[in-house]
C-alpha positions as CSV (number, residue, x, y, z in Angstrom):
1,M,-0.2,14.0,-3.1
2,K,2.3,12.7,-0.7
3,T,6.0,12.7,-1.6
4,Y,9.2,10.9,-0.7
5,Q,12.9,11.6,-1.1
6,L,14.7,9.8,-4.1
7,E,18.4,9.8,-4.9
8,V,20.0,8.4,-7.9
9,L,23.7,7.8,-7.0
10,T,26.8,7.0,-9.1
11,P,30.4,6.8,-8.1
12,R,30.7,10.3,-9.5
13,G,28.0,11.7,-7.2
14,R,24.3,12.4,-7.3
15,S,22.5,12.4,-10.7
16,F,19.2,13.2,-9.1
17,S,18.1,14.2,-5.6
18,G,14.6,15.4,-4.8
19,E,11.1,14.9,-3.7
20,V,9.0,12.7,-5.9
21,V,5.4,11.5,-6.0
22,H,6.1,8.3,-8.0
23,A,9.0,6.4,-9.4
24,L,8.9,3.6,-12.0
25,V,12.1,1.6,-11.4
26,P,13.5,-1.2,-13.6
27,A,13.8,-4.4,-11.6
28,E,14.8,-8.0,-12.4
29,D,11.3,-9.1,-13.2
30,G,9.9,-6.0,-14.8
31,F,9.2,-2.6,-13.3
32,V,8.4,-1.6,-9.7
33,G,6.1,1.4,-9.1
34,V,6.9,3.3,-5.8
35,L,4.6,5.8,-4.1
36,A,5.1,7.5,-0.7
37,N,4.8,5.2,2.4
38,H,5.9,2.2,0.3
39,T,6.9,-0.8,2.4
40,S,10.7,-1.4,2.8
41,Y,12.0,-3.0,-0.4
42,V,15.4,-3.9,-1.9
43,T,16.0,-5.2,-5.4
44,S,18.7,-5.5,-8.0
45,S,18.2,-3.9,-11.4
46,P,19.4,-4.7,-14.9
47,G,19.2,-1.0,-15.7
48,G,17.1,0.7,-18.2
49,R,14.5,3.5,-18.1
50,L,13.9,4.9,-14.6
51,E,11.0,7.5,-14.6
52,V,10.1,9.9,-11.8
53,R,7.1,12.1,-11.4
54,L,7.7,15.3,-9.5
55,P,5.2,17.1,-7.3
56,S,4.6,19.6,-10.1
57,G,3.3,16.8,-12.3
58,Q,6.4,16.9,-14.5
59,T,7.9,13.5,-15.5
60,R,11.7,13.0,-15.7
61,P,13.1,9.9,-17.4
62,F,16.6,8.6,-16.9
63,E,18.6,5.9,-18.6
64,V,20.4,4.1,-15.8
65,G,23.0,1.3,-15.7
66,P,22.6,-1.9,-13.7
67,G,22.4,-1.4,-10.0
68,F,20.4,-1.7,-6.8
69,F,17.2,0.0,-5.6
70,Q,16.2,0.4,-1.9
71,V,13.2,2.2,-0.3
72,S,12.6,2.5,3.4
73,K,10.8,5.1,5.5
74,N,10.0,7.4,2.6
75,E,13.6,7.5,1.4
76,A,14.7,5.7,-1.8
77,F,18.1,5.2,-3.4
78,F,19.0,3.9,-6.8
79,L,22.7,2.9,-6.8
80,T,24.3,2.5,-10.2
81,P,27.7,2.8,-11.9
82,S,26.3,5.1,-14.5
83,V,23.4,7.2,-15.6
84,K,23.8,7.0,-19.4
85,S,21.6,10.0,-20.2
86,Q,19.0,12.2,-18.6
87,L,16.3,12.6,-21.3
88,F,14.2,15.7,-21.4
């Protein structure tokens, strides 16, 4: 499967940085699913559960604070003041 680069950034630094196959991102009107080669997109987020699927097939969930999500040219960024917990 094709992958893209995702970074989850807070004022304290990167909470996650890596290649992912899919991300399920909390957005204002629900969730947005993002695969490789997604069209350019920007949205605000109320925060909540952000889930990523790694190339290995492993799923990694995060609890993120409110913020903004942007994807363009196979690079995606979720900017938030906090990542409340990384659930495993």
